[in-house]
C-alpha positions in Angstrom: 4.4 -13.6 2.8 8.2 -13.5 2.3 9.1 -10.8 -0.2 11.6 -13.1 -1.9 9.4 -16.0 -2.4 8.5 -17.1 -6.0 5.0 -18.1 -5.0 2.3 -15.7 -6.1 -0.3 -15.2 -3.4 -4.0 -15.0 -4.4 -5.9 -11.8 -4.8 -7.1 -10.8 -1.3 -9.7 -8.1 -1.1 -12.0 -6.6 1.5 -15.6 -6.0 0.5 -16.8 -2.4 0.4 -18.2 -2.4 3.9 -17.5 -1.6 7.5 -14.5 -3.4 8.9 -14.3 -4.2 12.6 -11.2 -4.6 14.7 -11.7 -8.3 14.9 -11.9 -8.4 11.1 -8.6 -6.5 10.8 -6.9 -8.9 13.1 -8.3 -11.9 11.3 -6.8 -10.5 8.0 -3.3 -10.5 9.3 -2.3 -13.1 6.7 -2.6 -10.3 4.0 0.4 -8.5 5.3 3.9 -9.7 6.2 3.3 -10.6 9.8 1.1 -10.2 12.9 -0.8 -7.0 13.1 -1.0 -5.0 16.3 -3.8 -2.5 16.5 -4.8 0.1 19.1 -8.3 1.5 18.8 -9.5 4.2 21.2 -12.8 3.3 22.9 -13.7 0.6 20.4 -14.6 -3.0 21.1 -13.5 -5.8 18.8 -16.9 -5.9 17.2 -17.1 -2.1 16.7 -16.7 -0.7 13.1 -13.3 1.0 12.8 -13.1 1.7 9.0 -15.3 1.7 6.0 -14.3 1.2 2.3 -12.1 -1.3 0.5 -8.5 -2.5 0.3 -6.8 -5.2 -1.7 -3.5 -7.0 -1.8 -2.6 -8.7 -5.1 0.4 -10.5 -6.6 0.4 -9.5 -10.2 3.6 -11.5 -11.0 6.3 -13.2 -9.0 7.9 -10.4 -7.0 5.4 -7.7 -8.2 2.7 -6.8 -5.6 0.0 -4.2 -5.6 -1.8 -2.9 -2.5 -4.7 -0.5 -2.9 -6.5 1.3 -0.1 -9.7 3.5 -0.2 -10.9 3.7 3.4 -12.6 6.1 5.8 -11.5 5.8 9.5 -14.5 5.6 11.8 -12.3 5.5 14.9 -8.8 6.7 15.9 -6.6 3.8 14.9 -2.9 2.8 15.2 -1.7 -0.3 13.4 1.8 -1.8 13.6 3.5 -4.6 11.7 6.8 -5.7 10.3 7.5 -5.2 6.6 9.9 -7.7 4.9 12.9 -6.9 2.9 14.8 -6.5 0.7 12.4 -4.7 -1.7 11.7 -1.4 -3.4 8.3 0.3 -2.8 6.6 2.9 -4.9 3.9 4.8 -3.0 1.3 7.2 -4.4 -1.1 8.7 -1.9 -4.0 10.6 -3.5 -5.6 11.6 -0.2 -4.9 11.2 3.5 -3.4 12.7 6.6 -2.6 9.5 8.5 0.9 9.6 10.0 3.1 6.8 8.7 6.4 5.7 10.2 8.8 3.2 8.7 11.8 2.0 10.7 11.1 4.8 13.2 11.2 7.5 10.4 8.2 9.6 9.4 7.3 9.4 5.8 6.3 12.7 4.1 2.9 11.6 2.8 0.4 14.1 4.1 -1.7 15.2 1.1 -4.3 17.1 3.0 -8.0 16.3 2.7 -10.9 16.8 0.3 -10.7 18.8 -3.0 -7.5 20.6 -1.9 -5.6 17.3 -1.4 -2.2 17.3 -3.2 -1.1 13.8 -4.3 2.3 12.7 -3.1 4.6 10.0 -4.2 7.6 8.2 -2.7 10.1 5.6 -3.7 11.8 3.8 -0.8 14.2 1.0 -0.4 14.3 -1.7 2.3 17.5 -3.8 2.4 16.0 -5.8 5.3 12.8 -5.9 7.3 11.6 -2.7 9.0 8.8 -1.8 11.5 5.7 -0.1 10.1 3.3 2.1 12.0 0.2 4.0 10.8 -1.8 6.4 13.0 -5.1 7.8 11.7 -7.7 10.0 13.2 -11.4 9.6 13.1 -12.7 10.9 9.8 -9.5 10.5 7.9 -9.9 9.3 4.3 -7.0 7.4 2.9 -6.7 6.7 -0.8 -3.4 5.1 -1.7 -1.6 2.8 -4.0 1.6 0.9 -2.9 3.7 -1.2 -5.4 6.3 -3.6 -4.0 9.2 -4.8 -6.2 11.4 -7.6 -4.9 14.9 -8.6 -6.1 13.2 -11.6 -7.8 11.2 -9.3 -10.1 14.1 -6.9 -10.7 16.3 -9.8 -11.6 13.7 -11.0 -14.1 13.8 -7.6 -15.8 17.6 -7.9 -15.9 17.8 -4.7 -13.9 18.8 -3.9 -10.4 18.7 -0.1 -10.9 16.9 2.0 -8.3 16.8 5.7 -7.8 17.5 5.2 -4.1 20.3 3.4 -2.4 20.7 2.2 1.2 18.3 0.9 3.8 15.3 3.2 4.4 16.5 5.5 1.7 13.6 7.7 0.4 13.1 9.8 -2.8 10.0 11.9 -3.2 8.4 12.3 -6.5 5.6 14.6 -7.7 3.0 12.4 -9.5 2.0 13.7 -12.9 -1.7 14.1 -13.8 -1.3 10.8 -15.8 0.0 9.0 -12.7 -2.9 10.3 -10.6 -5.3 9.1 -13.3 -3.7 5.6 -13.2 -3.9 5.4 -9.4 -7.6 6.2 -9.7 -8.0 3.4 -12.2 -6.2 1.0 -9.8 -8.5 2.0 -6.9 -11.6 1.5 -9.1 -10.5 -1.0 -11.8 -12.5 -1.9 -14.9 -14.8 -4.9 -14.4 -12.7 -7.5 -16.3 -12.5 -11.2 -15.7 -9.6 -13.7 -15.7 -6.2 -12.9 -17.1 -7.4 -9.6 -18.6 -8.0 -8.3 -15.1 -4.4 -9.0 -14.1 -3.0 -7.6 -17.4 -5.1 -4.4 -16.9 -3.6 -3.9 -13.4 -0.1 -4.9 -14.3 0.1 -2.5 -17.3 -0.9 0.4 -15.1 1.4 -0.6 -12.3 4.4 -0.7 -14.7 3.6 2.8 -16.0 3.7 4.1 -12.4 7.0 2.4 -11.7 8.5 3.9 -14.9 7.4 7.4 -13.9 8.6 7.1 -10.3 
């Protein structure tokens, strides 16, 4: 939904299963707008990825997106990300090419045991186009935190390490940050408010480091 809205969207998660193109298109409500997807030699009912992803609103203006998927087909997805907002990205593994506003994001970590986690802080002063291209067999493990002006205002802080539309600052995640990202991708089995507090405390620690 709109990044400036005060309404907190419900927790939306995919089951740990194979996702088809038709499923991806049906879940377009979990992102900012319509999803356009190109899949080479795959019908709508063919599996295109396997794993889990979730989009959760932890507090008004504070959003968490976690991805742990394996691409079963070459896949390109496009959408429009809303602004203004600040995004904190930590990719643990993955070689998918990501473009934002026509600019390549330096997020290639490599694959397998030799993967080197990478982090970015980026700023959107307005909406921007998003494109992700993955090859068959690409494993993506990534955490994205979105902070809107609403959340920043509530903290009585508008400070940000990057200024200007599409401004980017790379950061090297510490071992602690990597461990936190792992916990967000595989959270403890807590129920009710404790689950949200568990996630929010770890998200805030990542934001502080970035």
